[in-house]
C-alpha positions in Angstrom: 6.7 22.2 -3.6 3.4 23.9 -3.0 2.7 25.4 0.4 1.0 23.5 3.2 -2.7 24.2 3.5 -2.4 25.4 7.1 -0.1 28.0 8.6 0.8 26.7 12.1 3.3 28.5 14.3 6.8 27.6 13.1 8.4 24.9 15.2 12.0 24.5 16.3 13.6 21.9 14.0 16.7 19.9 14.7 18.2 17.5 12.2 19.6 14.3 13.6 20.8 12.0 10.9 17.8 10.7 9.0 15.2 12.3 11.3 14.2 15.9 11.9 12.7 16.7 15.3 10.0 19.4 15.5 9.2 20.9 18.9 7.3 24.0 20.1 9.6 27.0 20.7 10.6 27.2 24.4 9.0 23.9 25.3 10.7 22.1 28.2 9.9 19.8 31.1 7.9 16.6 31.1 7.7 14.0 28.4 5.4 14.4 25.4 4.0 11.9 22.9 5.6 11.7 19.5 4.2 11.3 16.0 6.5 10.0 13.3 5.5 11.0 9.7 6.4 8.5 7.0 6.5 10.1 3.5 5.3 8.4 0.3 7.2 7.1 -2.6 8.9 5.7 -4.6 11.0 8.8 -4.9 13.7 9.0 -7.5 17.3 8.9 -6.2 18.9 12.3 -5.7 15.6 14.3 -5.6 16.2 17.7 -4.0 14.9 18.9 -1.7 14.2 15.7 0.2 10.9 15.0 2.0 12.0 16.5 5.3 12.3 19.9 3.5 9.1 19.8 1.6 6.6 22.4 2.8 4.0 19.7 3.5 6.2 17.9 6.1 7.5 21.1 7.5 3.8 22.0 8.0 2.9 18.7 9.6 5.9 18.8 11.9 5.0 22.3 13.0 1.3 21.4 13.4 2.3 18.4 15.6 4.5 20.7 17.8 1.6 23.2 18.1 -0.6 20.3 19.2 1.5 19.5 22.2 3.4 16.7 20.5 6.9 16.1 19.3 6.9 15.7 15.5 9.5 13.6 13.7 9.9 13.6 10.0 12.1 11.0 8.3 13.6 10.0 5.0 13.6 6.4 4.0 15.1 4.7 0.9 12.0 3.9 -1.1 13.5 4.6 -4.5 11.7 1.9 -6.4 8.9 -0.6 -5.7 11.5 -3.2 -5.0 12.8 -1.2 -2.1 10.1 -1.7 0.5 12.2 -4.1 2.6 15.0 -1.6 3.0 12.6 1.3 3.5 10.9 -0.8 6.2 14.2 -1.1 8.1 14.7 2.7 7.7 11.3 3.3 9.3 12.0 0.9 12.1 15.3 2.7 12.8 13.6 6.1 12.7 10.9 5.0 15.2 13.6 3.6 17.5 15.4 7.0 17.4 12.2 8.9 18.0 11.3 6.8 21.1 14.8 7.5 22.5 14.7 11.3 22.2 15.0 13.4 25.3 11.5 14.7 26.2 9.6 11.9 24.4 7.2 9.5 26.1 8.3 6.2 24.6 5.0 4.6 25.5 2.9 7.1 23.5 3.8 6.9 19.8 1.8 7.5 16.6 2.8 6.6 13.1 1.4 8.6 10.2 1.8 7.3 6.7 1.3 8.9 3.3 0.6 7.7 -0.2 2.9 4.9 -1.4 4.8 4.9 1.9 1.7 3.6 3.6 2.5 0.0 2.6 5.3 0.3 5.2 2.6 0.1 7.9 2.0 -3.5 7.3 4.6 -4.9 9.7 3.4 -2.5 12.5 -0.2 -3.7 12.2 0.6 -7.3 11.9 2.4 -7.3 15.2 1.6 -3.9 16.9 3.9 -3.1 19.9 2.1 -1.9 23.1 3.5 1.6 22.9 1.9 2.2 19.4 -1.2 4.2 20.3 -2.5 4.9 16.8 -1.7 4.7 13.1 -3.0 7.4 10.6 -3.1 7.2 6.8 -3.5 10.0 4.3 -4.3 9.2 0.7 -2.7 5.8 1.1 -1.8 2.8 -0.9 -3.0 0.0 1.4 -2.6 -3.0 -0.8 0.2 -3.4 -3.4 -1.1 -1.9 -6.7 -1.1 -4.2 -9.8 2.3 -4.2 -11.5 4.3 -2.9 -8.6 5.8 -6.3 -7.8 5.6 -5.7 -4.1 5.7 -8.8 -1.9 2.5 -9.7 0.0 4.2 -8.9 3.3 3.3 -5.2 2.6 -0.4 -5.7 2.2 -1.7 -3.4 4.9 -5.4 -4.5 4.5 -4.4 -8.1 5.1 -2.3 -7.2 8.1 -4.9 -5.7 10.4 -5.1 -7.6 13.7 -7.5 -7.5 16.6 -7.0 -5.7 18.8 -5.1 -3.1 16.8 -4.0 0.4 17.6 -6.5 3.1 16.9 -6.7 3.7 13.1 -7.5 6.8 11.0 -7.9 7.0 7.3 -8.1 10.3 5.4 -9.2 9.6 1.8 -10.0 11.8 -1.1 -12.7 11.8 -3.7 -10.2 12.1 -6.6 -7.8 9.4 -5.7 -5.4 7.5 -7.9 -7.6 4.7 -9.3 -5.1 2.0 -8.4 -5.2 3.0 -4.7 -9.0 2.8 -4.3 -9.5 -1.0 -4.1 -6.9 -1.2 -1.3 -8.5 1.5 0.7 -11.9 -0.2 0.3 -10.3 -3.5 1.5 -8.8 -1.8 4.5 -12.1 -0.2 5.5 -13.7 -3.7 5.4 -10.8 -5.3 7.4 -10.6 -2.6 10.0 -14.3 -2.6 10.8 -16.3 -0.1 12.7 -13.5 1.1 14.9 -11.8 2.8 12.0 -12.1 6.6 12.0 -12.5 8.0 8.4 -12.1 11.6 7.3 -13.6 12.2 3.8 -12.3 14.9 1.5 -14.8 14.6 -1.3 -13.4 17.3 -3.5 -9.8 16.5 -2.7 -7.1 15.1 -4.9 -4.1 13.0 -4.0 -1.8 15.4 -2.2 -4.7 17.7 -1.2 -2.8 18.9 1.8 -0.6 21.0 -0.5 -2.5 21.0 -3.8 -6.0 22.0 -2.7 -6.1 25.2 -0.7 -9.7 25.0 0.4 -11.6 25.0 3.6 -12.4 21.4 3.1 -8.7 20.6 3.0 -7.9 22.7 6.0 -10.7 21.1 8.0 -9.5 17.6 7.1 -5.9 18.2 8.1 -7.0 19.9 11.4 -9.4 17.0 12.2 -6.7 14.4 11.5 -4.1 16.1 13.7 -6.7 16.6 16.5 -7.6 12.9 16.3 -4.0 11.9 16.5 -3.2 14.2 19.4 -6.3 12.9 21.4 -5.3 9.3 20.7 -1.8 10.0 22.0 -3.0 11.9 25.1 -5.6 9.3 26.0 -4.5 7.4 29.1 -6.3 4.3 27.9 -4.2 4.1 24.7 -6.0 1.7 22.5 
C-alpha cells in the first residue's frame, strides 16, 4: 500500500458496482475517451483493501482524469491461475460498462494491463474491436509462466494480430525472471510499431515501490502516450 509515485490532482470518483469512474472535478459537456485499468493477480480471496482502493490505482485514475480522459478502475475475480476465464468475462463486462457511461466516447477506448492481469489482454489482441484505440502494459506477464497451468488462449505474445491497436510496453530492469521471456516474445511479435518505455533501475511495481525521477518520468510518458493515442483522430 505504498503511495503512487506521482501526485496528480485528486479526481472525482464514483463507485458503480465493480467499476470506479474517475473524472476531473467540474468536468462536463462533450464526450471524452476512456481508459480502463486492469489490475494484476492472482489476488487472494478477501484481500482488503481491493485494487480499486490501492494508492496505485487511485493515482492512475486521477492521472487519467487530469489528462482529459475518463479513468475506470475495475476488480476482476483472478484469485488463482485457474481463474483467467472468469476474470476475462469480468473485464469484458467492465469494458462494456465503461463504454456505456455518460460522457464517454465509446469509439475511443484504451485498455491498460498490469502484471499477471496482462494475460487477460489476449482475447482483445486476437480479435481487436474497432473502438479499441490502444493497449498498454506495465511490468506484464505476456505468456503464461511455467507452472501456472494457464490455457494457451491467454498467451498474449501469440495473440498479436496485424493490424493491431497501438501498443505500449513499460518494462523494468529488475523484473520477475519468469515474466522476461514472455516480454521478449511479445516485443518480437509486435514488431517495430511497439512503443517501449524502459525503466532500467525499476522493480516490478516500480510505480509505487520506486519513488525516483526515473519512475515518475516513465509513468508520465506512459499516460501521455495513452492520452495521445486516444485523442488521435486516426485511431490505429
